[in-house]
C-alpha positions as CSV (number, residue, x, y, z in Angstrom):
1,M,25.9,21.7,-13.8
2,F,22.7,22.0,-11.9
3,I,23.6,18.9,-9.8
4,D,26.8,20.6,-8.7
5,N,24.8,23.6,-7.4
6,L,22.6,21.3,-5.4
7,K,25.6,19.4,-4.0
8,A,27.2,22.7,-3.0
9,I,24.4,23.4,-0.6
10,D,25.4,22.8,3.0
11,P,22.8,20.3,4.3
12,T,23.3,21.1,7.9
13,E,22.7,24.8,7.4
14,L,19.8,24.1,5.1
15,R,18.2,21.9,7.7
16,L,18.3,24.7,10.2
17,I,16.4,26.9,7.7
18,N,13.9,24.4,6.3
19,H,14.2,20.7,7.3
20,E,11.8,19.6,4.6
21,A,13.9,21.3,1.9
22,A,16.9,19.4,3.3
23,D,15.1,16.1,3.1
24,I,14.0,16.7,-0.5
25,L,17.5,17.8,-1.4
26,H,19.0,14.7,0.1
27,N,16.6,12.4,-1.8
28,V,17.1,14.2,-5.2
29,V,20.9,14.1,-4.9
30,S,20.9,10.5,-3.7
31,A,18.5,9.4,-6.5
32,Y,20.7,11.3,-9.1
33,D,23.9,9.5,-7.9
34,A,22.3,6.1,-8.1
35,L,20.7,6.9,-11.5
36,F,23.9,8.3,-12.9
37,K,25.7,5.0,-12.2
38,R,22.9,3.2,-14.1
39,Y,23.2,5.7,-16.9
40,Q,26.9,5.1,-17.3
41,L,26.2,1.3,-17.5
42,A,23.6,1.9,-20.2
43,R,26.1,4.0,-22.2
44,A,28.7,1.3,-21.9
45,E,26.2,-1.1,-23.4
46,N,25.0,1.5,-25.9
47,K,21.4,1.3,-24.6
48,P,19.0,4.1,-23.6
49,L,18.1,4.3,-19.9
50,Y,14.5,4.2,-19.0
51,V,13.7,5.9,-15.8
52,V,10.2,5.2,-14.2
53,A,9.6,7.8,-11.5
54,G,6.7,7.2,-9.2
55,E,4.8,9.8,-7.2
56,Y,1.8,10.3,-5.0
57,H,-0.2,12.9,-7.0
58,D,-1.1,14.8,-3.8
59,R,2.4,15.2,-2.4
60,P,4.0,18.5,-3.3
61,S,7.5,17.2,-2.3
62,H,7.2,14.5,-5.1
63,H,6.5,17.2,-7.7
64,I,9.4,19.3,-6.5
65,A,11.7,16.3,-6.6
66,H,10.7,15.5,-10.2
67,T,11.4,19.1,-11.1
68,L,14.9,19.2,-9.6
69,L,15.9,15.7,-10.8
70,I,14.9,16.4,-14.5
71,R,16.9,19.7,-14.4
72,C,19.9,17.7,-13.2
73,L,19.5,15.0,-15.9
74,S,19.2,17.5,-18.7
75,D,22.9,18.4,-18.2
76,I,24.4,14.9,-18.6
77,T,23.5,14.3,-22.2
78,E,23.6,16.4,-25.4
79,K,20.7,14.5,-26.8
80,P,17.1,15.4,-26.0
81,I,15.4,13.7,-23.1
82,I,12.0,12.2,-23.5
83,T,9.7,13.1,-20.5
84,A,6.5,11.2,-20.6
85,L,3.6,12.2,-18.4
86,E,0.7,10.1,-17.2
87,C,-1.7,12.4,-19.1
88,P,-4.2,11.3,-21.8
89,I,-2.8,11.4,-25.4
90,D,-5.8,13.4,-26.6
91,I,-4.7,16.6,-24.8
92,K,-3.4,18.4,-27.9
93,A,-2.8,22.1,-28.4
94,S,-3.8,21.7,-32.1
95,D,-7.3,20.9,-30.9
96,Y,-7.6,24.3,-29.2
97,P,-6.9,26.9,-31.8
98,E,-8.1,29.8,-29.7
99,A,-5.9,28.8,-26.8
100,L,-3.0,28.2,-29.1
101,K,-3.0,31.8,-30.1
102,N,-2.3,32.8,-26.5
103,L,0.4,30.2,-25.6
104,S,3.9,31.6,-25.0
105,I,5.7,28.6,-26.6
106,N,9.4,28.2,-26.0
107,K,11.1,29.5,-29.2
108,N,14.0,27.1,-28.7
109,A,11.8,24.1,-28.5
110,L,13.1,20.9,-30.0
111,C,9.6,19.8,-30.9
112,P,7.0,22.6,-31.3
113,D,4.1,20.2,-30.8
114,S,5.6,19.0,-27.5
115,A,6.2,22.5,-26.3
116,A,2.6,23.6,-27.3
117,N,1.1,20.6,-25.6
118,I,2.9,21.1,-22.2
119,E,2.1,24.8,-22.3
120,L,-1.6,24.0,-22.9
121,L,-1.5,21.5,-20.0
122,K,0.0,24.1,-17.7
123,D,-2.2,27.1,-18.7
124,Y,-5.5,25.5,-19.5
125,H,-5.9,22.0,-18.2
126,T,-4.0,22.6,-14.9
127,S,-5.9,25.6,-13.8
128,E,-4.6,28.3,-11.5
129,Y,-6.1,26.5,-8.6
130,A,-5.0,23.0,-9.4
131,P,-2.1,21.8,-7.4
132,Y,0.4,24.6,-7.4
133,S,3.2,22.0,-7.1
134,S,2.0,20.3,-10.3
135,Y,1.6,23.6,-12.1
136,S,5.2,24.5,-11.0
137,F,6.5,21.2,-12.3
138,E,4.8,21.8,-15.7
139,A,6.2,25.3,-15.9
140,S,9.7,23.9,-15.4
141,L,9.1,21.5,-18.3
142,C,7.9,24.4,-20.4
143,H,11.2,26.3,-19.7
144,Q,13.3,23.3,-20.7
145,Q,11.7,22.4,-24.1
146,G,15.0,23.3,-25.7
147,R,16.4,20.1,-24.0
148,L,13.3,18.0,-23.4
149,I,10.6,16.5,-25.6
150,T,7.5,16.0,-23.4
151,I,4.8,13.6,-24.4
152,F,1.5,12.6,-22.9
153,N,1.3,8.8,-23.2
154,D,-1.7,7.6,-21.2
155,I,-4.8,6.2,-22.8
156,A,-7.6,8.7,-23.4
157,H,-10.4,8.7,-20.8
158,N,-14.1,9.0,-21.4
159,E,-16.2,11.4,-19.3
160,D,-17.3,8.6,-17.0
161,G,-13.7,7.7,-16.2
162,S,-13.6,4.6,-18.4
163,L,-10.9,4.1,-21.0
164,N,-11.4,5.3,-24.6
165,L,-9.7,2.4,-26.4
166,T,-9.9,3.8,-29.9
167,A,-6.2,4.6,-29.8
168,I,-5.5,0.9,-29.3
169,L,-8.2,-0.9,-31.2
170,G,-9.0,1.7,-33.9
171,P,-12.3,3.4,-34.6
172,N,-14.2,0.2,-35.3
173,T,-16.6,0.1,-32.3
174,D,-17.5,-3.5,-33.0
175,E,-14.1,-4.5,-31.6
176,Q,-14.5,-2.4,-28.5
177,P,-14.7,-4.5,-25.3
178,S,-17.1,-3.8,-22.5
179,T,-16.4,-0.6,-20.5
180,I,-13.1,-0.7,-18.6
181,A,-12.5,1.6,-15.7
182,A,-9.2,3.5,-15.8
183,K,-8.3,2.6,-12.2
184,S,-9.4,-1.0,-12.3
185,N,-6.7,-3.7,-12.4
186,E,-7.5,-4.4,-16.0
187,G,-7.5,-0.7,-16.9
188,V,-4.2,-0.1,-15.1
189,A,-2.6,-3.0,-16.9
190,L,-3.8,-1.7,-20.3
191,R,-2.6,1.8,-19.5
192,N,0.8,0.5,-18.4
193,K,1.2,-1.5,-21.6
194,F,0.2,1.5,-23.7
195,M,2.4,4.0,-21.8
196,S,5.5,1.8,-22.0
197,K,5.0,1.3,-25.8
198,Q,4.6,5.0,-26.3
199,L,7.7,5.8,-24.3
200,M,9.8,3.3,-26.2
201,K,8.5,4.6,-29.5
202,Y,9.6,8.2,-28.8
203,V,13.0,7.2,-27.4
204,E,13.7,5.1,-30.5
205,Q,12.3,7.8,-32.8
206,H,14.6,10.5,-31.4
207,N,17.5,8.2,-30.7
208,T,17.7,9.6,-27.1
209,E,19.8,8.3,-24.2
210,I,17.2,8.8,-21.5
211,G,13.5,8.4,-21.4
212,I,11.6,9.3,-18.2
213,Q,8.1,8.2,-17.3
214,I,6.4,10.3,-14.6
215,C,3.5,8.4,-13.1
216,G,1.6,7.4,-10.0
217,Q,3.8,5.0,-8.0
218,A,1.5,2.0,-8.5
219,H,2.4,2.0,-12.2
220,V,6.2,1.7,-11.5
221,N,6.5,-1.9,-10.3
222,G,3.0,-2.8,-9.2
223,S,1.2,-2.4,-5.8
224,D,-0.7,-4.6,-3.3
225,T,-3.5,-4.8,-5.9
226,A,-1.7,-4.4,-9.3
227,S,0.6,-7.1,-10.5
228,P,4.3,-6.3,-10.9
229,K,4.4,-8.3,-14.1
230,Q,2.1,-5.7,-15.7
231,S,3.9,-2.7,-14.4
232,I,5.7,-0.1,-16.6
233,G,9.1,-1.0,-15.2
234,R,8.6,-4.7,-15.8
235,L,7.2,-4.3,-19.3
236,L,10.2,-2.2,-20.2
237,K,12.6,-4.6,-18.6
238,D,11.1,-7.6,-20.3
239,K,11.8,-5.9,-23.7
240,G,15.5,-6.0,-22.8
241,N,15.8,-2.4,-21.8
242,M,17.9,-0.9,-19.1
243,I,15.7,0.5,-16.4
244,F,15.9,2.5,-13.2
245,N,12.9,2.9,-10.9
246,I,12.4,5.8,-8.4
247,F,10.0,5.4,-5.5
248,W,9.4,8.8,-3.8
249,G,6.8,7.1,-1.6
250,A,8.8,4.6,0.4
251,E,5.9,3.3,2.5
252,T,4.1,1.7,-0.5
253,A,7.0,0.9,-2.7
254,L,7.0,-2.7,-4.1
255,L,10.5,-3.9,-4.8
256,T,9.7,-7.3,-6.1
257,H,12.2,-8.8,-8.6
258,L,14.3,-5.6,-8.6
259,A,18.1,-5.6,-8.2
260,P,19.5,-3.0,-5.9
261,A,21.0,-1.1,-8.9
262,E,17.6,-0.9,-10.5
263,F,15.9,1.4,-8.1
264,Y,16.1,4.3,-5.6
265,L,13.9,4.2,-2.5
266,S,13.4,7.5,-0.8
267,K,14.2,8.2,2.9
268,N,12.3,10.7,5.0
269,M,10.5,12.3,2.1
270,P,8.2,15.0,3.4
271,E,4.7,13.6,3.7
272,R,2.8,16.9,3.6
273,F,-0.2,16.4,1.3
274,I,-2.7,18.6,-0.6
275,H,-5.9,19.4,1.4
276,Y,-8.3,20.2,-1.4
277,Q,-9.9,18.7,-4.4
278,M,-7.3,18.6,-7.1
279,H,-8.0,20.0,-10.6
280,C,-11.0,21.7,-9.3
281,N,-12.3,25.0,-10.9
282,K,-11.5,27.9,-8.6
283,D,-15.2,29.0,-8.8
284,D,-16.0,25.7,-6.9
285,F,-13.5,26.2,-4.1
286,T,-14.7,26.7,-0.6
287,P,-12.9,29.4,1.5
288,E,-11.1,26.5,3.3
289,E,-10.0,24.9,0.0
290,L,-8.7,28.3,-1.2
291,E,-6.8,28.7,2.0
292,N,-5.2,25.3,1.7
293,Y,-4.2,26.1,-1.9
294,N,-2.4,29.2,-0.7
295,L,-0.7,27.2,2.0
296,E,0.5,24.7,-0.6
297,K,1.8,27.6,-2.8
298,D,3.6,29.1,0.2
299,Y,5.1,25.7,1.0
300,V,6.4,25.1,-2.5
301,Q,7.9,28.6,-2.8
302,G,9.4,28.2,0.7
303,I,11.2,25.1,-0.4
304,Y,12.7,26.8,-3.5
305,Q,13.6,29.9,-1.5
306,A,15.5,27.7,1.1
307,L,17.4,26.1,-1.8
308,N,18.1,29.5,-3.3
309,I,16.4,28.5,-6.5
310,K,13.9,30.6,-8.4
311,P,10.5,28.8,-8.5
312,P,9.8,27.6,-12.1
313,C,6.5,29.6,-12.4
Protein backbone atom coordinates (compact mmCIF):
# COMPACT_ATOMS: atom_id res chain seq x y z
CA MET A 1 0.00 0.00 0.00
CA PHE A 2 1.15 3.51 -0.75
CA ILE A 3 0.76 4.60 2.89
CA ASP A 4 3.17 1.83 3.90
CA ASN A 5 5.75 3.23 1.49
CA LEU A 6 5.38 6.66 3.07
CA LYS A 7 5.61 5.29 6.60
CA ALA A 8 8.76 3.37 5.66
CA ILE A 9 10.61 6.64 4.99
CA ASP A 10 12.96 7.55 7.83
CA PRO A 11 11.79 11.03 8.92
CA THR A 12 15.13 11.90 10.51
CA GLU A 13 17.09 11.12 7.37
CA LEU A 14 14.49 12.85 5.21
CA ARG A 15 14.72 16.01 7.32
CA LEU A 16 18.45 16.14 6.67
CA ILE A 17 17.79 15.97 2.92
CA ASN A 18 14.72 18.24 2.68
CA HIS A 19 13.06 19.50 5.85
CA GLU A 20 9.95 20.73 4.01
CA ALA A 21 9.43 17.28 2.48
CA ALA A 22 9.68 15.87 6.02
CA ASP A 23 7.00 18.30 7.26
CA ILE A 24 4.67 17.46 4.37
CA LEU A 25 5.20 13.74 4.94
CA HIS A 26 4.46 14.05 8.65
CA ASN A 27 1.21 15.88 7.97
CA VAL A 28 0.03 13.49 5.27
CA VAL A 29 0.71 10.40 7.39
CA SER A 30 -0.88 11.97 10.48
CA ALA A 31 -3.94 13.09 8.52
CA TYR A 32 -4.27 9.62 7.00
CA ASP A 33 -4.11 7.90 10.39
CA ALA A 34 -6.79 10.15 11.87
CA LEU A 35 -8.93 9.87 8.75
CA PHE A 36 -8.61 6.07 8.66
CA LYS A 37 -10.05 5.82 12.18
CA ARG A 38 -13.01 7.88 11.03
CA TYR A 39 -13.34 5.70 7.94
CA GLN A 40 -13.47 2.54 10.08
CA LEU A 41 -16.24 4.09 12.19
CA ALA A 42 -18.16 5.01 9.03
CA ARG A 43 -17.86 1.42 7.77
CA ALA A 44 -19.10 0.09 11.11
CA GLU A 45 -22.18 2.28 10.71
CA ASN A 46 -22.46 1.43 7.01
CA LYS A 47 -22.13 5.07 6.02
CA PRO A 48 -19.90 6.77 3.47
CA LEU A 49 -17.22 9.07 4.79
CA TYR A 50 -17.18 12.62 3.48
CA VAL A 51 -13.73 14.23 3.59
CA VAL A 52 -13.55 18.00 3.17
CA ALA A 53 -9.93 18.97 2.56
CA GLY A 54 -9.11 22.67 2.67
CA GLU A 55 -6.17 24.34 0.96
CA TYR A 56 -4.67 27.72 0.28
CA HIS A 57 -4.71 27.81 -3.50
CA ASP A 58 -1.30 29.45 -3.65
CA ARG A 59 0.54 26.94 -1.41
CA PRO A 60 2.39 24.19 -3.32
CA SER A 61 2.69 22.09 -0.16
CA HIS A 62 -1.10 21.84 0.08
CA HIS A 63 -1.39 20.52 -3.48
CA ILE A 64 1.35 17.98 -2.81
CA ALA A 65 -0.40 16.88 0.39
CA HIS A 66 -3.68 16.35 -1.50
CA THR A 67 -1.84 14.31 -4.12
CA LEU A 68 -0.18 12.01 -1.59
CA LEU A 69 -3.27 11.61 0.60
CA ILE A 70 -5.59 10.64 -2.26
CA ARG A 71 -3.06 8.06 -3.45
CA CYS A 72 -3.12 6.58 0.05
CA LEU A 73 -6.90 6.53 0.27
CA SER A 74 -7.34 4.82 -3.10
CA ASP A 75 -5.83 1.68 -1.56
CA ILE A 76 -8.25 1.25 1.35
CA THR A 77 -11.45 0.58 -0.57
CA GLU A 78 -12.31 -1.51 -3.61
CA LYS A 79 -15.05 0.91 -4.54
CA PRO A 80 -14.39 4.08 -6.52
CA ILE A 81 -13.64 7.29 -4.64
CA ILE A 82 -15.44 10.47 -5.62
CA THR A 83 -13.00 13.37 -5.80
CA ALA A 84 -14.81 16.68 -6.13
CA LEU A 85 -12.89 19.78 -7.17
CA GLU A 86 -13.89 23.39 -6.58
CA CYS A 87 -14.13 23.95 -10.33
CA PRO A 88 -17.15 25.21 -12.30
CA ILE A 89 -19.48 22.47 -13.51
CA ASP A 90 -19.47 23.92 -17.02
CA ILE A 91 -15.90 22.74 -17.71
CA LYS A 92 -16.80 19.78 -19.91
CA ALA A 93 -14.60 18.01 -22.43
CA SER A 94 -17.66 17.35 -24.58
CA ASP A 95 -17.86 21.10 -25.24
CA TYR A 96 -14.34 21.08 -26.72
CA PRO A 97 -14.45 18.57 -29.59
CA GLU A 98 -11.12 19.69 -31.04
CA ALA A 99 -9.36 19.39 -27.71
CA LEU A 100 -11.08 16.07 -27.05
CA LYS A 101 -9.30 14.56 -30.04
CA ASN A 102 -5.91 15.26 -28.46
CA LEU A 103 -6.62 14.11 -24.91
CA SER A 104 -4.80 10.99 -23.73
CA ILE A 105 -7.71 9.68 -21.65
CA ASN A 106 -7.02 6.88 -19.19
CA LYS A 107 -8.14 3.67 -20.92
CA ASN A 108 -8.99 2.08 -17.56
CA ALA A 109 -11.21 4.98 -16.49
CA LEU A 110 -14.25 4.10 -14.41
CA CYS A 111 -16.07 7.06 -15.92
CA PRO A 112 -14.90 8.23 -19.38
CA ASP A 113 -16.56 11.62 -18.95
CA SER A 114 -14.79 12.16 -15.63
CA ALA A 115 -11.45 11.15 -17.13
CA ALA A 116 -11.93 13.44 -20.12
CA ASN A 117 -12.92 16.40 -17.95
CA ILE A 118 -9.93 16.18 -15.62
CA GLU A 119 -7.62 15.68 -18.60
CA LEU A 120 -9.11 18.80 -20.20
CA LEU A 121 -8.63 20.75 -16.98
CA LYS A 122 -4.99 19.71 -16.79
CA ASP A 123 -4.04 20.26 -20.42
CA TYR A 124 -6.19 23.20 -21.48
CA HIS A 125 -7.61 25.10 -18.51
CA THR A 126 -4.57 24.74 -16.29
CA SER A 127 -1.99 26.01 -18.71
CA GLU A 128 1.66 25.03 -18.72
CA TYR A 129 2.38 28.18 -16.74
CA ALA A 130 -0.43 27.91 -14.22
CA PRO A 131 0.68 26.72 -10.79
CA TYR A 132 2.90 23.73 -11.45
CA SER A 133 1.82 22.16 -8.16
CA SER A 134 -1.83 22.36 -9.25
CA TYR A 135 -0.99 20.91 -12.66
CA SER A 136 0.93 18.10 -10.93
CA PHE A 137 -2.05 17.33 -8.68
CA GLU A 138 -4.40 17.17 -11.66
CA ALA A 139 -1.95 14.87 -13.47
CA SER A 140 -2.08 12.51 -10.49
CA LEU A 141 -5.89 12.43 -10.67
CA CYS A 142 -5.65 11.66 -14.40
CA HIS A 143 -3.40 8.68 -13.71
CA GLN A 144 -5.83 7.33 -11.09
CA GLN A 145 -9.09 7.45 -13.06
CA GLY A 146 -9.20 3.66 -12.83
CA ARG A 147 -9.86 4.18 -9.09
CA LEU A 148 -11.31 7.68 -8.92
CA ILE A 149 -14.32 9.46 -10.33
CA THR A 150 -13.48 13.16 -10.44
CA ILE A 151 -16.23 15.74 -10.63
CA PHE A 152 -16.32 19.54 -10.87
CA ASN A 153 -19.05 20.68 -8.52
CA ASP A 154 -18.83 24.45 -8.16
CA ILE A 155 -21.43 26.81 -9.62
CA ALA A 156 -20.50 28.15 -13.04
CA HIS A 157 -19.11 31.69 -13.09
CA ASN A 158 -19.85 34.54 -15.47
CA GLU A 159 -16.98 36.46 -17.05
CA ASP A 160 -17.38 39.28 -14.52
CA GLY A 161 -16.86 36.86 -11.61
CA SER A 162 -20.52 36.65 -10.64
CA LEU A 163 -22.37 33.36 -10.32
CA ASN A 164 -24.27 31.84 -13.21
CA LEU A 165 -27.27 30.48 -11.35
CA THR A 166 -28.89 28.74 -14.30
CA ALA A 167 -27.78 25.36 -12.91
CA ILE A 168 -29.72 26.08 -9.72
CA LEU A 169 -32.75 28.03 -10.89
CA GLY A 170 -33.06 26.81 -14.46
CA PRO A 171 -32.97 28.82 -17.69
CA ASN A 172 -35.89 31.11 -16.75
CA THR A 173 -34.06 34.43 -16.37
CA ASP A 174 -37.13 36.00 -14.75
CA GLU A 175 -36.34 33.99 -11.63
CA GLN A 176 -32.69 35.04 -11.53
CA PRO A 177 -31.82 37.25 -8.55
CA SER A 178 -29.58 40.27 -8.77
CA THR A 179 -25.92 39.65 -9.54
CA ILE A 180 -24.12 37.69 -6.82
CA ALA A 181 -20.34 37.78 -6.63
CA ALA A 182 -18.76 34.36 -6.29
CA LYS A 183 -16.57 35.46 -3.37
CA SER A 184 -19.24 37.38 -1.47
CA ASN A 185 -20.67 35.81 1.70
CA GLU A 186 -23.93 35.12 -0.14
CA GLY A 187 -22.06 33.69 -3.10
CA VAL A 188 -19.89 31.43 -0.96
CA ALA A 189 -22.95 30.16 0.92
CA LEU A 190 -24.73 29.32 -2.35
CA ARG A 191 -21.64 27.61 -3.73
CA ASN A 192 -21.18 25.55 -0.56
CA LYS A 193 -24.78 24.40 -0.70
CA PHE A 194 -24.42 23.45 -4.35
CA MET A 195 -21.06 21.69 -3.91
CA SER A 196 -22.29 19.63 -0.95
CA LYS A 197 -25.39 18.54 -2.85
CA GLN A 198 -23.38 17.56 -5.91
CA LEU A 199 -20.91 15.57 -3.82
CA MET A 200 -23.69 13.68 -2.03
CA LYS A 201 -25.41 13.01 -5.33
CA TYR A 202 -22.36 11.31 -6.84
CA VAL A 203 -21.48 9.38 -3.68
CA GLU A 204 -25.01 7.97 -3.56
CA GLN A 205 -25.15 7.37 -7.32
CA HIS A 206 -21.95 5.29 -7.32
CA ASN A 207 -22.49 3.75 -3.87
CA THR A 208 -18.99 4.76 -2.79
CA GLU A 209 -17.43 4.59 0.65
CA ILE A 210 -15.44 7.82 0.40
CA GLY A 211 -16.24 11.20 -1.11
CA ILE A 212 -13.55 13.89 -1.03
CA GLN A 213 -14.14 17.60 -1.54
CA ILE A 214 -11.02 19.62 -2.42
CA CYS A 215 -11.63 23.32 -1.86
CA GLY A 216 -10.35 26.56 -0.44
CA GLN A 217 -10.11 26.28 3.32
CA ALA A 218 -12.80 28.89 4.00
CA HIS A 219 -15.34 26.49 2.48
CA VAL A 220 -14.54 23.68 4.93
CA ASN A 221 -15.96 25.00 8.20
CA GLY A 222 -16.29 28.72 7.62
CA SER A 223 -13.89 31.57 8.29
CA ASP A 224 -13.74 34.90 10.09
CA THR A 225 -16.19 36.23 7.48
CA ALA A 226 -18.11 33.12 6.37
CA SER A 227 -20.54 31.40 8.73
CA PRO A 228 -19.69 27.81 9.79
CA LYS A 229 -23.40 27.00 9.53
CA GLN A 230 -23.20 27.49 5.75
CA SER A 231 -19.91 25.63 5.25
CA ILE A 232 -19.58 22.41 3.25
CA GLY A 233 -18.60 20.40 6.31
CA ARG A 234 -21.56 21.62 8.35
CA LEU A 235 -24.04 21.15 5.50
CA LEU A 236 -22.88 17.56 5.06
CA LYS A 237 -22.99 16.92 8.80
CA ASP A 238 -26.48 18.39 9.15
CA LYS A 239 -27.67 15.77 6.64
CA GLY A 240 -26.57 13.04 9.05
CA ASN A 241 -23.37 12.23 7.19
CA MET A 242 -20.07 11.11 8.69
CA ILE A 243 -17.50 13.85 8.02
CA PHE A 244 -13.78 14.43 8.40
CA ASN A 245 -12.29 17.88 7.81
CA ILE A 246 -8.66 18.58 6.93
CA PHE A 247 -7.07 21.97 7.49
CA TRP A 248 -3.68 22.22 5.79
CA GLY A 249 -3.56 25.90 6.77
CA ALA A 250 -3.55 25.80 10.57
CA GLU A 251 -3.32 29.55 11.07
CA THR A 252 -6.81 30.27 9.68
CA ALA A 253 -8.55 27.03 10.61
CA LEU A 254 -11.95 27.50 12.24
CA LEU A 255 -12.75 24.52 14.47
CA THR A 256 -16.13 25.70 15.75
CA HIS A 257 -18.50 22.87 16.72
CA LEU A 258 -16.07 20.15 15.56
CA ALA A 259 -15.28 17.14 17.74
CA PRO A 260 -11.58 16.13 17.86
CA ALA A 261 -12.34 13.01 15.80
CA GLU A 262 -13.86 15.13 13.02
CA PHE A 263 -10.79 16.99 11.85
CA TYR A 264 -7.05 17.08 11.30
CA LEU A 265 -5.15 20.30 11.92
CA SER A 266 -1.76 20.52 10.24
CA LYS A 267 1.47 21.20 12.10
CA ASN A 268 4.46 23.03 10.60
CA MET A 269 3.09 22.81 7.08
CA PRO A 270 5.52 24.61 4.71
CA GLU A 271 4.33 28.14 4.04
CA ARG A 272 6.15 28.75 0.77
CA PHE A 273 3.68 30.39 -1.62
CA ILE A 274 3.42 31.12 -5.32
CA HIS A 275 4.95 34.44 -6.41
CA TYR A 276 3.13 35.01 -9.68
CA GLN A 277 -0.33 35.54 -11.09
CA MET A 278 -1.96 32.13 -11.08
CA HIS A 279 -3.70 30.80 -14.18
CA CYS A 280 -2.08 33.45 -16.31
CA ASN A 281 -1.24 32.85 -19.95
CA LYS A 282 2.49 32.33 -20.40
CA ASP A 283 2.57 35.09 -23.02
CA ASP A 284 1.61 37.55 -20.29
CA PHE A 285 4.37 36.49 -17.90
CA THR A 286 7.09 38.92 -16.97
CA PRO A 287 10.64 37.51 -16.76
CA GLU A 288 10.32 37.64 -12.96
CA GLU A 289 7.04 35.67 -13.01
CA LEU A 290 8.57 33.06 -15.30
CA GLU A 291 11.52 32.72 -12.96
CA ASN A 292 9.17 32.27 -10.01
CA TYR A 293 7.22 29.62 -11.91
CA ASN A 294 10.44 27.71 -12.54
CA LEU A 295 11.36 28.03 -8.86
CA GLU A 296 7.97 26.55 -7.91
CA LYS A 297 8.48 23.69 -10.37
CA ASP A 298 11.93 22.96 -8.94
CA TYR A 299 10.49 23.06 -5.43
CA VAL A 300 7.70 20.57 -6.18
CA GLN A 301 10.00 18.19 -8.01
CA GLY A 302 12.51 18.50 -5.18
CA ILE A 303 9.88 17.39 -2.66
CA TYR A 304 9.01 14.31 -4.70
CA GLN A 305 12.67 13.53 -5.30
CA ALA A 306 13.36 13.68 -1.56
CA LEU A 307 10.44 11.29 -1.00
CA ASN A 308 11.78 9.03 -3.75
CA ILE A 309 8.46 9.33 -5.61
CA LYS A 310 8.14 10.01 -9.31
CA PRO A 311 6.38 13.35 -9.86
CA PRO A 312 2.87 12.82 -11.27
CA CYS A 313 3.45 14.90 -14.43
